[in-house]
C-alpha positions in Angstrom: 11.0 30.1 12.6 13.7 27.9 11.9 12.9 25.0 9.5 12.5 21.8 11.5 15.5 19.2 11.8 15.4 16.0 9.9 15.4 14.0 13.2 12.3 15.9 14.0 10.5 14.6 11.0 9.5 11.0 10.5 7.9 9.5 7.2 4.1 8.3 7.2 1.5 7.1 5.5 -2.5 5.6 6.3 -2.4 2.1 5.1 -4.9 -1.1 5.4 -2.4 -4.1 5.8 -3.0 -7.4 4.5 -4.4 -10.1 7.2 -2.6 -13.5 7.6 -4.8 -15.0 4.7 -3.6 -12.7 2.4 -0.1 -12.7 3.3 0.2 -16.3 2.9 -1.2 -16.2 -0.5 1.2 -13.6 -1.4 4.1 -15.9 0.2 2.9 -19.2 -2.3 2.8 -16.9 -5.5 6.1 -15.2 -4.5 7.6 -18.7 -4.3 6.0 -19.9 -7.7 7.0 -16.1 -9.4 10.8 -16.4 -8.3 11.5 -19.7 -10.4 9.7 -17.8 -12.9 11.5 -15.0 -12.9 14.9 -16.0 -10.8 16.1 -12.0 -11.7 15.7 -8.4 -11.7 12.7 -8.0 -9.3 13.0 -6.8 -5.8 10.0 -8.7 -3.9 8.1 -7.2 -0.9 8.0 -9.5 1.8 4.9 -10.6 2.7 4.6 -9.9 5.7 4.7 -6.1 4.9 2.4 -6.1 2.0 -0.5 -3.3 2.9 -2.4 -0.8 0.6 -1.7 2.5 0.9 -4.6 5.0 1.5 -2.6 7.9 1.7 1.2 8.3 1.6 1.9 11.7 4.0 5.6 11.7 3.0 7.8 13.3 5.8 6.0 15.3 8.5 6.6 17.1 11.8 6.7 14.3 15.2 4.5 16.5 16.8 1.6 16.0 14.8 1.8 12.3 15.6 -1.1 12.5 18.2 -2.8 14.5 15.8 -2.6 11.6 13.0 -3.4 9.0 15.7 -6.8 10.4 16.2 -7.6 11.4 12.5 -7.1 7.1 12.2 -9.7 6.5 14.3 -11.8 8.9 13.7 -12.0 7.7 9.9 -12.0 4.2 10.8 -15.0 4.8 13.8 -17.1 6.3 10.6 -16.5 3.6 7.5 -17.7 0.0 7.8 -15.4 -3.1 7.2 -16.2 -4.7 3.3 -15.1 -7.8 1.7 -12.6 -7.2 -1.1 -11.2 -10.0 -3.8 -7.9 -9.4 -4.6 -7.4 -10.7 -8.4 -5.2 -10.3 -10.9 -1.1 -8.9 -11.5 -0.6 -5.5 -13.4 2.4 -3.1 -13.1 3.1 0.4 -13.6 3.4 2.4 -15.9 2.3 -0.2 -18.2 1.8 -4.2 -17.4 4.4 -5.5 -20.1 7.1 -2.8 -19.2 6.4 -2.9 -15.7 8.8 -0.9 -13.1 6.0 -1.7 -10.6 4.1 -5.3 -10.3 1.3 -5.1 -8.0 -1.9 -7.1 -7.2 -5.3 -5.9 -8.3 -8.4 -5.7 -7.2 -12.1 -6.7 -8.3 -15.7 -5.5 -8.4 -16.7 -2.7 -6.7 -14.1 -2.5 -3.8 -12.5 0.2 -5.7 -15.0 2.6 -4.7 -14.6 1.9 -1.2 -10.7 2.2 -1.4 -10.9 5.4 -3.2 -13.9 6.5 -0.3 -11.8 6.2 2.3 -8.8 7.9 0.5 -10.6 10.8 -0.1 -12.0 10.8 3.6 -9.0 10.6 5.1 -7.3 13.3 2.8 -10.4 15.6 3.6 -9.5 14.9 7.3 -5.8 15.9 6.5 -6.4 18.8 4.5 -5.9 21.6 6.9 -3.2 20.1 8.4 -1.2 18.5 6.3 -0.3 19.3 2.9 -0.5 17.1 -0.2 2.0 15.6 -2.3 1.8 16.2 -5.8 1.1 12.7 -6.7 -2.1 12.8 -4.1 -3.6 14.8 -7.3 -3.4 11.8 -9.6 -6.6 9.3 -10.3 -5.9 6.7 -7.3 -5.6 2.8 -8.1 -5.8 0.9 -4.9 -3.3 -2.2 -5.4 -0.6 -3.9 -3.3 3.0 -3.7 -4.2 4.1 -7.2 -4.8 7.7 -5.8 -6.5 9.7 -3.7 -8.2 12.1 -4.2 -11.1 15.3 -3.0 -10.0 17.0 -2.7 -13.4 16.2 -4.0 -16.7 13.2 -5.9 -17.8 13.3 -9.6 -16.9 13.7 -11.3 -19.5 10.1 -13.1 -20.3 8.1 -11.0 -18.1 5.3 -9.8 -20.6 4.3 -13.0 -21.0 4.4 -13.9 -17.2 2.7 -10.7 -16.4 -0.4 -11.7 -19.3 -0.4 -15.2 -17.9 -1.3 -14.1 -14.5 -3.3 -11.1 -15.1 -6.3 -13.0 -13.7 -4.5 -14.6 -11.1 -6.6 -14.7 -7.6 -5.6 -14.4 -4.5 -8.3 -14.5 -2.5 -11.0 -12.4 -0.7 -10.0 -9.9 1.8 -11.3 -9.1 4.9 -10.4 -5.6 5.0 -11.2 -4.4 8.9 -8.2 -2.4 10.3 -6.3 0.7 9.8 -3.5 1.9 10.2 -0.7 4.7 10.6 3.0 4.0 10.1 6.4 5.2 10.2 8.8 3.9 7.4 11.9 3.9 8.2 14.1 3.7 5.1 17.4 0.9 5.0 19.6 -0.6 3.2 18.1 -3.9 2.9 14.1 -2.1 2.5 12.0 -0.2 4.7 10.8 -1.6 8.2 7.4 0.2 8.7 6.1 1.1 12.8 2.5 0.9 13.7 1.7 4.3 14.9 -1.8 4.0 15.7 -4.7 1.2 14.6 -8.0 0.9 14.6 -10.9 -1.3 13.6 -13.2 0.1 11.1 -17.2 0.5 12.0 -16.1 0.6 16.1 
């Protein structure tokens, strides 16, 4: 059997999209942050903010229907919940981040983790797990990436915003997204969406 052509593969992942209220909160936060840190960061477009539950990488396009069905079945068996988006942190370290994220407080970590594992349990026989899946799951919303040297003052800025509150997130929808990489950043296309608990 021959290997699939690149055009026969799509880059996909399961995610929880941020609702409009949270998008507005992120937009306001980024606006202030751009004044404090004017250089050295690539900010996530607010309307693209999401929480990645399972990154599948490149999968054959003919598997799309199976992945859509998994979207619906996982969502139907999981009730929506509210999460508190609070705190700014970074990977790999908060004082020298390469990725800057908004965190989640309270017991919602357990809910996000449960959804993550349910999806991979369904995918286990369909899609091979990337090596990163073996690492502990850290639910977060990516706000920005550090594209070069650490911006001056970023360590102190991270500390000042470590408890910043973005508000309550009513988590109600699961989506399957295709990521198309471009020179201006990724473009996300919705392949499937389903309401939690319905």
